[in-house]
C-alpha positions in Angstrom: 52.9 178.5 121.7 56.1 177.3 119.8 57.6 173.9 120.2 60.3 175.2 123.0 58.0 176.8 125.0 55.6 173.7 125.1 58.9 171.2 126.0 60.2 173.6 128.6 56.7 173.5 130.3 56.4 169.7 129.9 60.0 169.9 131.5 59.0 172.2 134.5 55.6 170.1 135.2 57.6 166.9 135.9 60.8 167.8 137.2 60.0 170.9 139.0 58.3 169.3 142.5 60.4 166.1 142.3 63.5 168.4 142.9 61.7 170.3 146.1 60.5 167.5 147.5 64.1 165.9 147.5 65.4 169.3 149.1 62.8 169.4 151.9 62.5 165.2 152.8 59.5 164.5 151.7 58.1 162.7 148.8 56.3 164.3 145.9 53.1 163.5 144.5 52.9 160.7 141.5 52.3 162.0 139.0 53.0 165.7 139.6 50.6 168.5 139.3 51.0 170.6 136.1 52.6 173.4 137.3 54.4 176.1 134.8 56.8 178.0 137.1 58.9 180.5 134.9 61.5 181.5 135.4 62.8 178.7 137.2 62.9 178.8 141.0 65.8 176.4 141.6 69.6 176.7 140.0 69.8 173.2 139.1 66.6 173.1 137.6 67.6 176.1 135.8 70.8 175.0 134.2 69.2 171.8 133.1 66.7 173.3 131.3 69.1 175.6 129.6 71.5 172.9 128.5 68.6 171.4 127.1 67.7 174.2 125.3 71.6 174.9 123.8 72.0 171.2 123.2 68.6 171.7 120.9 69.8 174.2 118.8 73.1 172.8 118.2 71.1 169.8 116.6 68.9 172.0 114.6 72.1 174.1 113.4 73.7 171.1 112.6 70.9 169.6 110.7 70.4 173.0 108.7 74.2 173.2 107.8 73.9 169.4 106.5 70.9 170.6 104.3 72.5 173.5 102.8 75.6 171.7 101.9 73.3 168.6 100.3 71.3 171.6 98.7 74.2 173.0 97.1 75.7 169.7 95.6 72.4 169.5 94.2 72.4 172.7 92.5 76.4 172.0 91.3 75.2 168.7 89.7 72.0 170.5 88.3 74.1 173.0 86.7 76.9 170.2 84.7 74.1 168.5 83.8 73.2 170.3 80.5 70.7 172.7 81.9 67.8 170.6 82.7 67.3 172.0 86.5 67.2 175.7 85.0 65.0 174.8 82.5 62.8 172.7 84.9 62.3 176.3 87.0 61.9 178.0 83.8 58.8 175.7 83.0 57.7 175.8 86.5 57.3 179.5 86.2 55.2 178.9 82.8 53.4 176.6 84.5 52.1 179.1 87.5 51.8 181.9 85.4 49.4 180.4 82.9 47.5 179.3 86.0 46.7 175.7 85.3 45.1 174.0 88.7 43.9 170.7 88.7 43.0 168.3 91.5 45.4 165.3 92.2 44.1 162.0 90.6 44.0 159.5 93.4 43.6 156.3 90.8 46.8 154.4 90.6 48.5 155.5 87.0 48.0 153.7 84.0 50.3 153.3 81.0 48.1 155.6 79.3 47.9 158.2 81.7 51.7 157.9 83.0 51.9 160.9 85.4 54.3 163.4 83.9 56.6 165.7 85.7 56.0 169.3 86.6 59.1 170.0 85.6 58.2 169.2 82.1 54.9 170.5 81.7 54.0 173.3 79.9 50.0 173.4 80.2 49.2 173.8 76.8 51.0 170.1 75.0 51.9 168.0 77.8 49.8 166.3 81.0 49.5 168.2 84.1 51.9 167.0 85.9 49.3 165.0 88.3 48.5 162.3 85.8 45.9 164.0 84.2 46.1 163.9 80.5 45.9 167.0 78.4 45.4 168.4 75.0 48.7 168.5 73.1 48.9 172.0 71.8 49.4 173.5 67.9 53.1 173.9 68.7 54.1 170.4 69.3 52.1 169.6 65.7 54.1 172.1 64.3 57.2 170.9 65.2 56.0 167.4 64.0 55.2 168.5 60.6 58.4 170.3 59.9 60.3 167.2 61.5 58.4 164.7 59.4 59.1 166.9 56.2 62.6 167.1 56.6 62.6 163.3 57.4 60.7 162.8 54.0 63.5 164.9 52.4 66.2 162.9 53.8 64.9 159.5 52.5 63.9 161.1 49.0 67.7 162.0 49.1 69.1 158.6 50.6 66.7 156.3 48.3 66.5 158.4 44.7 69.4 156.1 43.4 67.7 153.0 43.7 65.5 154.3 40.9 68.7 154.7 38.5 70.3 151.6 38.8 70.2 150.5 35.1 71.3 154.1 33.6 74.3 154.1 36.2 75.1 150.8 35.7 75.5 151.4 32.2 77.2 154.7 32.5 79.9 153.7 34.9 80.4 150.2 34.1 79.1 148.3 37.3 78.0 144.9 38.7 74.7 144.5 40.7 77.0 144.1 43.8 78.7 146.7 43.0 75.5 148.8 42.9 74.5 147.5 46.1 77.3 148.2 48.3 77.4 151.8 46.9 73.4 152.5 47.7 73.8 150.6 51.3 77.3 149.9 52.8 78.5 153.3 51.4 76.0 155.3 53.3 75.9 153.2 56.1 79.2 153.5 57.4 79.1 157.2 57.6 75.7 157.4 58.6 76.5 155.1 61.9 79.4 156.6 63.2 78.7 160.1 62.9 75.1 158.9 64.3 76.8 157.9 67.8 78.6 161.6 67.9 75.6 163.4 67.3 73.5 161.4 69.2 76.0 162.4 72.2 76.0 166.1 71.0 71.7 166.1 71.1 71.8 165.4 74.7 74.0 168.8 75.5 73.6 171.2 72.5 71.2 173.3 70.8 69.0 170.2 68.6 68.1 173.2 66.1 71.6 174.0 65.1 72.4 170.2 64.7 69.4 169.2 62.3 70.2 172.8 60.3 73.9 171.7 59.8 73.1 168.3 59.2 70.1 168.9 56.5 72.7 171.7 54.9 75.7 168.9 54.3 73.4 166.3 53.1 71.7 168.3 50.5 74.9 169.8 49.1 76.8 166.0 49.1 73.6 164.9 47.4 74.3 167.3 44.6 77.6 166.5 44.0 76.5 162.9 43.7 75.4 164.4 40.6 79.0 165.4 39.4 80.3 162.1 40.2 82.3 160.3 37.0 83.4 157.6 38.5 82.8 155.0 41.3 84.6 156.1 43.8 83.6 159.7 43.7 80.1 158.5 44.0 81.2 156.5 47.3 82.9 159.7 48.6 79.5 161.8 47.8 77.5 158.7 49.7 79.6 159.2 52.8 78.6 162.9 53.1 75.6 162.0 52.4 75.1 159.3 55.4 77.2 161.8 57.5 74.7 164.7 57.5 71.7 162.4 57.9 72.9 161.2 61.0 71.9 164.5 62.8 68.3 164.2 62.1 67.1 161.2 63.9 68.2 161.6 67.2 67.6 165.1 67.8 64.3 164.6 66.1 63.5 162.0 68.2 64.3 164.1 71.5 62.5 167.3 70.3 58.9 165.0 69.9 59.8 163.3 73.2 59.8 166.7 75.0 56.5 168.1 73.0 54.3 165.2 73.3 53.4 163.5 76.5 54.0 159.3 76.8 50.3 158.6 75.8 50.8 160.1 72.4 54.4 159.4 71.4 53.6 156.3 69.9 51.3 158.4 67.2 53.5 161.0 67.1 56.5 158.9 66.5 54.6 156.9 63.5 53.4 160.2 62.1 57.0 160.6 62.0 58.4 157.2 60.7 55.4 157.7 58.1 58.2 160.1 56.6 60.1 157.3 55.2 57.1 155.9 53.3 56.5 159.3 51.9 60.5 159.5 51.1 60.1 156.6 49.2 57.1 157.9 47.1 59.0 161.1 46.3 62.0 159.5 45.0 60.3 157.5 43.3 57.6 160.2 41.7 59.9 163.1 41.3 62.6 160.7 40.2 60.9 159.4 37.6 59.4 162.4 36.6 62.5 164.2 36.2 64.1 160.8 34.5 61.1 160.9 31.9 61.7 165.0 31.2 66.0 165.1 31.1 66.8 163.9 27.7 69.7 161.1 28.1 72.7 163.6 28.3 72.3 167.3 28.4 73.9 170.7 29.2 73.7 172.1 32.3 74.7 175.4 33.5 78.0 176.2 35.0 78.4 172.2 34.9 78.4 171.0 31.6 77.4 167.8 30.0 75.8 165.6 32.7 73.7 162.4 32.2 70.1 162.5 33.4 71.0 160.6 36.4 73.7 162.8 37.5 70.8 165.7 36.8 68.1 164.1 39.2 70.6 164.3 41.9 71.4 168.0 41.2 68.1 169.2 40.8 66.9 167.3 44.4 69.7 168.0 46.2 70.0 172.0 46.1 66.5 173.1 47.2 67.5 170.9 50.7 69.3 174.1 52.2 66.1 176.5 51.7 63.8 173.9 53.2 66.2 173.0 56.0 65.1 176.7 57.5 62.3 175.6 58.3 63.7 174.3 61.6 63.8 178.0 62.9 60.1 178.2 63.2 60.3 175.7 65.8 61.5 176.1 69.4 63.6 173.9 71.0 61.8 172.5 73.9 62.7 172.5 77.5 63.8 168.7 78.1 61.9 167.3 80.0 61.7 163.5 82.1 65.3 164.5 83.5 66.8 162.3 86.3 67.9 164.2 89.7 70.9 162.3 89.6 71.5 161.5 86.2 74.1 163.3 83.6 74.3 163.1 79.8 77.5 161.5 80.0 78.3 158.2 78.0 79.6 156.2 81.0 76.2 156.8 82.6 74.3 155.7 79.5 76.2 153.0 79.3 75.7 152.0 82.6 72.0 152.3 81.7 72.0 150.2 78.6 74.0 147.1 80.8 71.0 147.4 83.2 68.4 146.5 80.1 70.6 145.1 77.8 68.5 141.9 76.9 65.7 144.3 75.9 67.7 146.5 74.1 69.6 143.9 72.3 66.6 142.3 71.3 65.0 145.3 70.3 67.9 146.7 68.1 68.6 142.8 66.5 65.0 142.2 65.8 63.8 145.8 64.3 67.3 146.4 62.3 66.5 143.0 60.5 62.9 144.3 59.9 64.8 147.6 58.1 67.0 145.3 56.0 64.2 143.6 54.4 62.1 146.9 54.0 65.3 148.3 52.2 66.3 145.5 50.1 63.1 145.4 49.1 62.5 149.0 48.1 66.1 149.2 46.5 65.5 146.4 43.8 61.6 146.1 43.0 62.1 148.6 40.8 64.8 146.6 38.7 62.4 143.6 39.3 59.9 145.3 37.5 62.1 146.6 34.8 63.4 143.3 33.9 60.2 140.9 34.6 57.2 142.6 33.9 59.0 145.0 31.0 57.5 148.2 32.3 59.5 151.5 32.1 61.3 153.1 34.8 58.7 155.9 35.0 56.2 153.5 35.2 57.6 151.0 37.8 58.1 154.2 39.6 54.8 155.3 39.7 53.6 152.1 40.8 56.1 151.6 43.6 55.2 155.3 44.8 51.4 154.8 44.6 51.8 151.7 46.8 54.4 153.5 49.2 51.6 156.4 49.8 48.6 154.3 50.2 49.9 151.6 52.1 53.0 152.8 53.5 51.9 155.4 55.2 48.5 154.3 56.3 50.6 151.2 57.9 53.2 153.1 59.9 50.1 155.2 61.7 48.0 152.7 61.9 50.7 150.5 64.1 51.6 153.6 65.9 47.7 153.5 67.0 47.6 149.6 67.7 50.5 149.8 70.0 49.3 152.5 72.1 45.8 150.7 72.4 47.3 147.7 73.5 49.4 149.3 76.1 46.6 151.3 77.2 44.6 147.4 77.5 47.8 146.1 80.1 50.3 145.2 77.6 53.6 146.7 78.2 55.3 145.0 75.7 53.0 145.7 73.3 55.7 147.1 70.7 57.8 144.1 70.1 55.2 141.2 70.1 52.8 143.3 67.7 56.0 142.8 65.2 57.0 139.8 66.3 53.5 138.7 64.7 53.9 141.0 61.6 57.7 139.6 60.5 56.0 136.1 60.2 53.2 137.6 57.9 55.8 139.2 56.0 57.8 135.9 55.1 54.7 134.6 53.2 53.8 137.6 51.8 57.2 138.2 49.9 57.1 134.4 49.2 53.8 135.0 47.5 55.2 138.0 45.5 58.1 136.3 44.0 55.5 133.2 42.8 53.0 136.0 41.5 52.7 135.1 37.6 50.6 138.4 36.8 51.7 142.3 37.7 48.0 142.5 39.5 48.8 139.7 41.7 52.1 141.2 42.3 50.8 144.4 43.1 48.4 142.7 45.9 51.3 141.0 47.3 53.2 144.2 47.4 50.6 146.4 48.9 50.3 144.1 51.8 53.9 143.8 52.5 54.4 147.4 52.4 51.3 148.0 54.8 53.1 145.6 57.5 56.4 147.7 57.3 55.1 150.4 59.3 57.7 150.0 62.5 59.9 153.0 62.6 57.6 154.8 64.8 56.6 152.0 66.9 60.7 151.2 67.5 61.4 154.5 68.3 58.8 155.0 70.9 59.7 151.9 73.0 63.4 153.6 72.8 61.7 156.7 74.4 59.2 155.3 76.8 61.9 153.2 78.7 64.7 155.8 78.4 65.1 159.2 80.8 66.0 162.2 79.0 69.5 162.7 79.4 70.5 159.0 77.9 67.9 159.2 74.6 70.2 160.8 72.0 72.6 158.4 73.0 70.4 155.2 73.1 68.8 156.7 70.1 72.1 156.6 68.3 72.8 153.1 69.2 69.6 152.1 68.1 70.6 153.8 64.7 73.8 152.7 64.5 72.3 148.7 64.6 69.4 149.9 62.4 71.7 151.4 59.7 74.1 149.2 59.5 72.2 146.2 59.2 69.1 147.9 57.8 71.2 149.8 55.0 74.5 147.7 54.8 73.2 144.3 54.7 69.7 144.7 52.6 70.7 145.7 49.6 73.8 144.4 49.5 72.3 141.0 50.5 69.7 141.0 47.6 72.4 142.2 44.9 75.1 138.9 46.1 72.2 136.4 45.9 71.2 137.3 42.6 74.8 138.0 41.4 76.7 135.0 43.0 73.3 132.7 44.0 71.3 132.6 40.9 73.4 134.7 38.3 70.3 135.7 36.5 69.1 138.9 36.1 65.5 137.5 36.2 65.6 135.9 39.4 65.6 139.2 41.5 61.8 138.4 43.0 63.3 135.4 44.2 66.2 136.7 45.5 64.2 139.0 47.5 62.3 136.2 49.0 65.3 134.4 49.6 66.6 137.2 51.8 63.2 137.2 53.7 63.3 133.5 54.6 67.1 134.3 56.2 66.5 137.5 57.7 62.9 137.3 59.0 62.8 134.3 61.4 65.7 135.5 62.9 63.7 139.0 63.6 60.8 137.1 64.9 63.3 135.1 67.7 64.5 138.5 68.6 61.7 140.5 69.2 60.3 137.4 71.2 63.2 137.5 73.2 62.6 141.3 74.4 59.3 140.8 75.3 59.8 140.0 78.8 62.9 142.8 79.5 60.7 145.2 78.1 57.9 144.7 80.7 60.2 144.7 83.3 62.0 148.4 81.9 58.6 149.8 81.2 57.8 148.9 85.2 61.1 150.4 85.9 59.9 153.8 83.8 56.9 154.3 85.7 58.9 153.5 89.0 61.3 156.9 87.9 58.9 158.8 86.0 56.6 159.0 89.3 59.6 160.1 91.4 60.2 163.0 89.0 
């Protein structure tokens, strides 16, 4: 018996005896017997029943119209927010066809197995949408390998210039301060400006196309650095290198966040961040090898006579276009963890950032200052080894590359694993807490490195310092864990803006300024690097410590909106 029939029976059982009793002048028994009379025996009873039935149907019809209007509005918003809803339906169909069925996990979600929404599940490389962690598939690891290779190549093209400061200074007749400006600020200006625009684009358009175009631009621009005959031509070429490389990180962060579940993002971004140390090592090894093989000046086909440092730029830049084609072996994964009411709009992203400004300000400033210190060290240490310990340029490059490969990559991966384990044990502020402690240790190591009387002691101090500079993956993972999909590209671009402006603009430039105007002595580069650490790293410790409590709050909010998807 349906709902209207049951309501009609209760109505007749309650009302009909009362009406009949009043008509015959007698009192009806109370409670009335359960009498079911149909059709009604009295016109008044029939009128009341029909009126009630029509009113019920009118209310139901109004509710249906209201629900249809809400559903239509929701679909219009979904079509306007970059295709998240369409991709979500596609993912749900994949989830159904693969036959993945698991029981709901009744325990409260922990940080290491935060429920991943059904709209972001693909069955082979994500959690199952019920809070149960699944194995990451080979497609995600291949994407990580290709993106790490491209990141390594970008760092190699960006930093190889540091190996050639001495011959460039002789050929172009410039000072250490001008070299620092060209290496840092000239690159950072266009990197941060185009990074904001391309971060917005990565939330809306194809991330593979953005990466491919960026790789092509910075590879050609690196080759054009080898054609520069004056410092201003070299500065313009560095502008183009910065603009091209700005396309990689926002899109790569977004792809990796969609390929890896929250519990493995710390490790994934640390492996990707290890590409920075691999890039430093590659620039030193390949640059040092080419520098030793090429004569001081030689003739190049289609170019003419060039210096050896110009030939290195050309040889390292042109193959990048072919390597960039590997991006087409990846898929552009469906966008996961999309808020229903959010759109990839800069106004909404700005409102989201304002609600978490304490966390973002401390995070951005702290890790940017760590980047400035690391870039100042990597830019000037080869020259320090040549000037103070009388190594050849090839020997200095080999020493730094060995340290970067052995300790830099290991430190970056270990830091990601440690941060993930700290979060699994309940430290929601693990990312900023870990590197607030590490920054304090770096101050000591830089001081000991400047005081080292022998090359062996210097190498030990540098190895420990490089091991402690693996912050890139942990810093990015903290942003991705606390940001919905629609805002990740734009928030990541804002982070890269601060990170690059201070890291590449201030780091190498400040060391050159201290050495030129502070000590006025070419043999004081070691102390110039240490003084930069005394200035920047205490501020980094304070900034990261101030972000600990806001990050705990941001992580709690992220768990709440992720559970509602």
